[in-house]
FINU-220425 format. One line per field, with one value per atom (N, C-alpha, C, O, CB): residue number from 1; atom name; y negated, z negated, x. Coordinates in Angstrom, 1 decimal. Last residue first. Glycine has a CB too. Layout:
# FINU-220425
i <- NUM:...
at <- CA:...
Y <- Y:...
Z <- Z:...
X <- X:...
***
This chain:
# FINU-220425
i <- 86:86:86:86:86:85:85:85:85:85:84:84:84:84:84:83:83:83:83:83:82:82:82:82:82:81:81:81:81:81:80:80:80:80:80:79:79:79:79:79:78:78:78:78:78:77:77:77:77:77:76:76:76:76:76:75:75:75:75:75:74:74:74:74:74:73:73:73:73:73:72:72:72:72:72:71:71:71:71:71:70:70:70:70:70:69:69:69:69:69:68:68:68:68:68:67:67:67:67:67:66:66:66:66:66:65:65:65:65:65:64:64:64:64:64:63:63:63:63:63:62:62:62:62:62:61:61:61:61:61:60:60:60:60:60:59:59:59:59:59:58:58:58:58:58:57:57:57:57:57:56:56:56:56:56:55:55:55:55:55:54:54:54:54:54:53:53:53:53:53:52:52:52:52:52:51:51:51:51:51:50:50:50:50:50:49:49:49:49:49:48:48:48:48:48:47:47:47:47:47:46:46:46:46:46:45:45:45:45:45:44:44:44:44:44:43:43:43:43:43:42:42:42:42:42:41:41:41:41:41:40:40:40:40:40:39:39:39:39:39:38:38:38:38:38:37:37:37:37:37:36:36:36:36:36:35:35:35:35:35:34:34:34:34:34:33:33:33:33:33:32:32:32:32:32:31:31:31:31:31:30:30:30:30:30:29:29:29:29:29:28:28:28:28:28:27:27:27:27:27:26:26:26:26:26:25:25:25:25:25:24:24:24:24:24:23:23:23:23:23:22:22:22:22:22:21:21:21:21:21:20:20:20:20:20:19:19:19:19:19:18:18:18:18:18:17:17:17:17:17:16:16:16:16:16:15:15:15:15:15:14:14:14:14:14:13:13:13:13:13:12:12:12:12:12:11:11:11:11:11:10:10:10:10:10:9:9:9:9:9:8:8:8:8:8:7:7:7:7:7:6:6:6:6:6:5:5:5:5:5:4:4:4:4:4:3:3:3:3:3:2:2:2:2:2:1:1:1:1:1
at <- N:CA:C:O:CB:N:CA:C:O:CB:N:CA:C:O:CB:N:CA:C:O:CB:N:CA:C:O:CB:N:CA:C:O:CB:N:CA:C:O:CB:N:CA:C:O:CB:N:CA:C:O:CB:N:CA:C:O:CB:N:CA:C:O:CB:N:CA:C:O:CB:N:CA:C:O:CB:N:CA:C:O:CB:N:CA:C:O:CB:N:CA:C:O:CB:N:CA:C:O:CB:N:CA:C:O:CB:N:CA:C:O:CB:N:CA:C:O:CB:N:CA:C:O:CB:N:CA:C:O:CB:N:CA:C:O:CB:N:CA:C:O:CB:N:CA:C:O:CB:N:CA:C:O:CB:N:CA:C:O:CB:N:CA:C:O:CB:N:CA:C:O:CB:N:CA:C:O:CB:N:CA:C:O:CB:N:CA:C:O:CB:N:CA:C:O:CB:N:CA:C:O:CB:N:CA:C:O:CB:N:CA:C:O:CB:N:CA:C:O:CB:N:CA:C:O:CB:N:CA:C:O:CB:N:CA:C:O:CB:N:CA:C:O:CB:N:CA:C:O:CB:N:CA:C:O:CB:N:CA:C:O:CB:N:CA:C:O:CB:N:CA:C:O:CB:N:CA:C:O:CB:N:CA:C:O:CB:N:CA:C:O:CB:N:CA:C:O:CB:N:CA:C:O:CB:N:CA:C:O:CB:N:CA:C:O:CB:N:CA:C:O:CB:N:CA:C:O:CB:N:CA:C:O:CB:N:CA:C:O:CB:N:CA:C:O:CB:N:CA:C:O:CB:N:CA:C:O:CB:N:CA:C:O:CB:N:CA:C:O:CB:N:CA:C:O:CB:N:CA:C:O:CB:N:CA:C:O:CB:N:CA:C:O:CB:N:CA:C:O:CB:N:CA:C:O:CB:N:CA:C:O:CB:N:CA:C:O:CB:N:CA:C:O:CB:N:CA:C:O:CB:N:CA:C:O:CB:N:CA:C:O:CB:N:CA:C:O:CB:N:CA:C:O:CB:N:CA:C:O:CB:N:CA:C:O:CB:N:CA:C:O:CB:N:CA:C:O:CB:N:CA:C:O:CB:N:CA:C:O:CB:N:CA:C:O:CB:N:CA:C:O:CB:N:CA:C:O:CB:N:CA:C:O:CB
Y <- 6.2:5.8:6.9:6.7:5.3:7.0:6.7:6.3:6.0:5.6:7.1:8.3:8.2:9.1:8.8:5.0:5.3:6.6:7.0:5.5:4.9:4.0:4.2:3.6:2.6:6.4:7.1:6.2:6.7:7.9:5.1:6.3:6.8:7.5:7.4:2.6:2.8:4.0:3.8:3.2:2.8:1.7:1.9:1.5:0.4:5.2:5.1:4.0:4.2:4.9:4.4:5.5:5.4:5.6:6.8:2.3:2.0:3.1:2.8:1.8:3.8:2.8:2.4:2.2:1.5:5.4:6.0:5.0:5.3:6.5:3.5:4.4:5.0:5.1:5.5:2.4:1.6:2.4:2.1:0.6:4.5:4.1:3.3:3.5:3.3:6.6:5.5:5.3:5.8:4.2:9.0:8.3:7.2:6.9:7.6:12.2:10.7:10.1:10.7:10.4:14.7:14.1:12.6:11.9:14.4:15.8:15.4:14.8:14.4:14.4:17.8:17.3:16.8:17.4:18.3:17.6:18.1:17.5:16.7:18.0:16.3:17.4:18.1:19.0:18.4:14.2:15.4:16.6:17.7:15.7:12.2:12.1:13.4:13.7:11.0:13.8:13.1:13.1:14.0:13.7:13.3:13.9:13.1:11.9:14.1:13.7:12.7:13.4:14.0:11.6:15.5:15.3:14.2:13.8:16.6:15.8:16.1:15.9:16.0:17.6:13.9:14.2:14.5:13.6:13.0:13.7:14.2:14.6:15.6:15.3:11.3:11.9:12.4:11.7:11.0:10.4:10.6:11.3:12.0:9.3:10.2:10.7:11.0:11.7:11.9:7.4:8.6:9.0:8.3:8.5:5.5:6.0:7.3:8.2:6.1:5.0:3.9:4.3:3.4:3.0:6.4:6.9:5.8:5.7:8.1:4.7:6.1:6.8:7.7:6.8:2.1:2.4:3.9:4.3:1.7:1.0:1.9:2.3:2.8:3.1:-0.3:-1.1:-0.2:-0.7:-2.4:1.6:1.1:0.4:0.5:2.3:2.7:2.0:1.4:0.7:0.9:5.7:4.6:4.0:4.7:4.9:7.0:6.9:5.6:4.6:6.8:9.2:7.9:8.0:8.9:7.6:10.6:10.7:9.3:8.4:11.3:12.0:10.8:11.2:12.0:10.0:13.3:13.6:12.3:11.6:14.7:13.0:12.8:13.3:13.5:13.7:12.9:14.1:14.2:15.2:15.4:10.6:11.4:12.7:13.4:11.8:8.0:8.6:9.3:8.7:7.5:6.9:7.6:8.3:9.1:8.5:4.0:5.1:5.6:4.8:4.6:2.8:3.1:4.2:5.3:3.3:0.3:1.7:1.7:0.7:2.3:-1.6:-1.5:0.0:0.8:-2.3:-3.1:-2.0:-1.9:-2.2:-0.6:-5.6:-5.3:-4.1:-4.2:-6.5:-6.5:-5.9:-5.6:-5.3:-4.6:-8.7:-8.3:-7.8:-8.4:-9.5:-8.9:-8.6:-8.1:-7.2:-7.5:-11.1:-10.3:-10.1:-11.1:-11.0:-11.3:-11.5:-10.6:-9.5:-11.3:-10.6:-11.5:-11.7:-12.4:-12.7:-8.6:-10.0:-11.0:-12.2:-10.1:-6.3:-6.7:-8.1:-8.7:-5.7:-6.9:-6.4:-6.9:-7.9:-6.8:-5.8:-6.7:-6.1:-5.0:-7.1:-5.5:-4.8:-5.9:-6.9:-4.0:-5.0:-5.9:-5.1:-4.2:-6.9:-4.5:-3.9:-4.9:-5.5:-2.5:-4.5:-5.2:-4.5:-4.0:-6.7:-2.9:-2.8:-3.5:-3.3:-1.3:-3.2:-3.4:-3.2:-3.4:-4.9:-1.4:-2.1:-2.3:-1.5:-1.4:-0.6:-1.0:-1.8:-2.6:-1.9:2.1:0.8:0.6:1.5:0.9:3.8:3.4:2.1:1.1:3.3:6.5:5.1:4.9:5.7:4.7:8.5:8.3:6.8:5.9:8.9
Z <- 69.7:68.8:67.8:67.0:69.5:71.6:70.2:69.3:68.1:70.3:73.9:73.4:72.0:71.2:74.3:75.4:74.1:73.4:72.4:74.4:77.7:76.7:75.4:74.4:77.1:80.1:78.8:77.7:76.6:79.1:82.5:82.1:80.7:80.1:83.0:82.9:83.5:82.8:82.5:85.0:81.5:81.2:81.8:81.1:81.8:82.8:81.3:81.0:80.3:80.5:85.5:85.1:83.6:83.3:85.4:85.1:85.7:85.3:85.0:87.2:84.0:83.2:83.8:83.0:83.1:86.3:85.0:84.1:83.6:84.2:88.1:88.4:87.1:87.0:89.4:86.9:87.2:87.4:87.0:88.4:87.1:85.8:86.0:85.2:85.0:90.0:89.3:87.9:87.6:90.1:90.9:91.8:91.0:91.4:92.9:89.6:89.4:90.3:90.5:87.9:91.8:91.0:90.8:91.7:91.6:91.5:92.3:91.3:90.2:93.4:91.5:90.8:91.8:92.9:89.8:91.7:92.0:91.1:90.2:93.5:91.4:90.4:90.7:90.0:90.5:93.0:93.4:92.5:92.8:94.8:91.8:91.7:92.1:91.6:92.5:90.2:91.3:91.2:90.5:92.7:87.6:88.0:89.1:88.9:86.8:87.9:88.1:88.5:89.6:89.2:85.3:86.7:86.7:85.7:87.3:82.6:83.6:85.1:85.9:83.4:79.9:81.1:82.2:82.7:81.5:76.7:77.5:78.8:78.8:76.8:74.4:75.7:76.2:76.2:76.7:71.9:72.1:73.4:73.5:72.1:69.4:70.8:70.9:70.1:71.2:67.6:67.6:69.0:69.8:66.8:65.8:67.1:67.0:66.3:68.1:63.1:64.0:65.4:66.1:64.1:60.4:61.7:62.7:63.0:61.8:58.3:58.3:59.6:60.0:57.3:58.9:58.9:58.9:59.3:57.7:61.0:59.9:60.0:61.0:60.0:63.2:62.3:61.1:60.2:61.9:66.2:65.0:64.1:64.4:64.2:69.5:68.6:67.4:67.6:69.3:70.9:70.3:69.3:68.5:69.5:73.8:72.4:72.0:72.6:71.8:76.4:76.0:74.5:73.9:76.7:78.9:77.5:77.0:77.1:76.7:82.0:81.3:79.8:79.6:81.9:84.2:83.1:82.3:81.9:82.2:86.0:86.5:85.5:85.8:87.7:84.3:85.2:85.6:85.7:84.4:82.2:82.5:83.3:82.9:81.2:80.6:81.9:82.3:82.7:83.0:77.9:78.3:79.6:79.6:77.1:77.0:78.0:78.2:78.5:79.4:74.2:74.9:75.8:75.5:73.8:73.4:73.7:74.3:74.8:74.7:71.3:72.0:72.2:71.3:71.3:71.5:71.1:71.9:73.1:71.1:70.5:71.3:70.7:69.5:71.6:70.5:69.8:70.9:72.0:69.0:69.9:70.9:70.1:69.2:71.8:69.3:68.7:69.8:70.6:67.6:69.1:69.9:69.2:68.6:71.3:68.1:67.8:68.7:69.1:66.4:68.4:69.3:69.2:70.0:69.3:66.8:66.3:67.3:67.0:64.9:68.0:68.2:67.8:68.3:67.4:69.4:68.4:68.6:69.3:67.0:71.7:71.4:70.4:70.6:72.7:72.0:71.4:71.1:70.4:70.1:74.2:73.7:73.2:73.9:74.8:74.3:74.4:73.7:72.7:73.7:76.0:75.2:75.4:76.4:75.7:75.8:76.3:75.4:74.2:76.4:76.7:75.8:76.6:77.8:75.3:76.9:77.5:76.5:75.5:78.7:77.4:76.4:77.1:78.0:75.2:78.7:79.0:77.9:77.6:80.4:79.2:78.2:78.6:78.8:76.8:81.1:81.1:80.0:79.8:82.5:81.6:80.9:80.9:80.8:79.5
X <- 213.5:212.4:212.0:211.1:211.2:215.3:215.8:214.7:215.1:216.9:213.9:214.4:214.9:215.0:215.6:213.0:212.2:212.8:212.2:210.7:214.3:214.8:214.0:214.3:214.7:213.8:214.2:214.5:215.0:215.4:213.2:212.5:212.7:211.9:212.8:214.5:213.2:212.5:211.3:213.4:216.9:216.1:214.7:213.7:216.6:218.0:217.7:216.7:215.7:219.0:218.3:217.4:217.0:215.8:218.1:220.2:218.9:217.9:216.7:219.0:222.3:221.7:220.3:219.4:222.6:222.9:222.5:221.8:220.7:223.8:223.7:222.6:222.0:220.8:223.0:225.9:224.8:223.5:222.4:225.0:227.8:227.2:225.9:225.0:228.3:227.0:227.6:227.0:226.0:227.5:225.9:226.8:227.6:228.8:226.1:225.1:225.1:226.2:227.2:225.4:223.8:224.9:224.7:224.2:226.3:220.4:221.6:222.6:222.3:221.2:217.5:218.7:219.7:219.8:219.3:213.9:215.2:216.3:216.0:215.5:211.5:211.8:213.1:213.5:210.7:211.2:210.5:210.8:210.5:211.0:212.8:211.3:210.6:209.5:210.8:215.6:215.0:213.5:212.9:215.4:217.9:216.6:215.9:215.7:215.7:221.2:220.2:218.9:218.9:220.7:223.0:222.5:221.5:220.9:221.9:223.6:224.6:224.2:225.0:225.0:223.1:222.4:223.4:224.1:221.5:222.3:223.4:222.8:222.1:224.3:221.2:221.0:222.3:223.3:220.3:222.0:220.6:220.3:219.2:219.8:224.4:224.1:222.6:222.1:225.0:224.9:224.2:223.9:223.3:222.8:227.2:226.8:226.1:226.6:228.0:227.7:227.4:226.9:226.4:228.6:227.3:227.1:226.7:225.5:226.1:228.2:228.5:228.3:229.1:227.5:227.4:228.8:229.1:230.2:229.5:224.9:225.2:226.7:227.1:224.3:224.2:225.1:225.4:226.1:224.5:224.3:223.7:224.7:225.9:223.0:223.7:224.6:223.9:222.9:225.4:223.0:222.4:223.4:224.0:221.1:224.6:224.6:223.8:223.9:226.0:224.7:224.2:224.0:223.4:222.9:226.6:226.3:225.9:226.7:227.5:226.5:226.1:225.8:224.9:224.9:228.9:227.9:227.7:228.7:228.4:231.0:229.6:228.5:227.4:229.4:233.2:233.0:231.5:230.9:233.3:231.7:232.9:232.5:231.5:233.6:230.7:230.4:231.7:232.7:230.0:228.9:230.2:229.9:229.0:230.7:227.3:227.3:228.7:229.6:226.7:225.6:226.9:226.8:226.2:228.1:223.2:223.6:225.0:225.5:222.6:221.1:222.3:222.7:222.5:223.4:217.9:218.7:219.9:219.9:217.9:215.8:216.9:217.7:218.0:217.8:212.3:213.5:214.5:214.2:213.1:209.8:210.8:212.0:212.5:211.2:206.4:207.7:208.6:208.3:207.5:203.6:204.5:205.9:206.4:204.7:200.2:201.6:202.5:202.0:202.0:197.6:198.2:199.6:200.3:197.4:196.6:196.3:197.0:196.9:196.9:197.5:196.1:195.8:194.9:195.2:200.8:199.9:198.5:198.3:200.4:203.2:202.1:201.2:200.7:201.4:206.6:205.4:204.4:204.7:205.8:209.2:208.2:207.0:206.5:207.8:212.7:211.4:210.4:210.8:211.3:215.8:214.8:213.5:213.1:214.7:218.9:217.5:216.6:216.6:217.1:222.3:221.2:219.9:219.8:221.3:225.5:224.4:223.2:223.2:223.9:228.8:227.8:226.7:227.0:228.5:230.6:229.9:228.8:228.0:229.2:233.5:232.5:231.9:232.6:233.2:234.8:234.4:233.3:232.4:233.8:237.6:236.3:236.0:236.9:236.3
***
């Protein structure tokens, strides 16, 4: 099993022109080609909350294929799913 910690920055712009940048930290457990992604929090009671369990890589045509690497999972998450913990 592999555990990789990664961060995602998000930017929110308000009508008054102010900008807020937030960073969320995640942990990827990658075992048997299944991606389990956890939101990491500073809460001592539940510092990790599973937000996604993804056993396949969803392809743009609606199909499925196996994940090839952790990097592929993280790229997919940052592009398509990083709002899952909101």
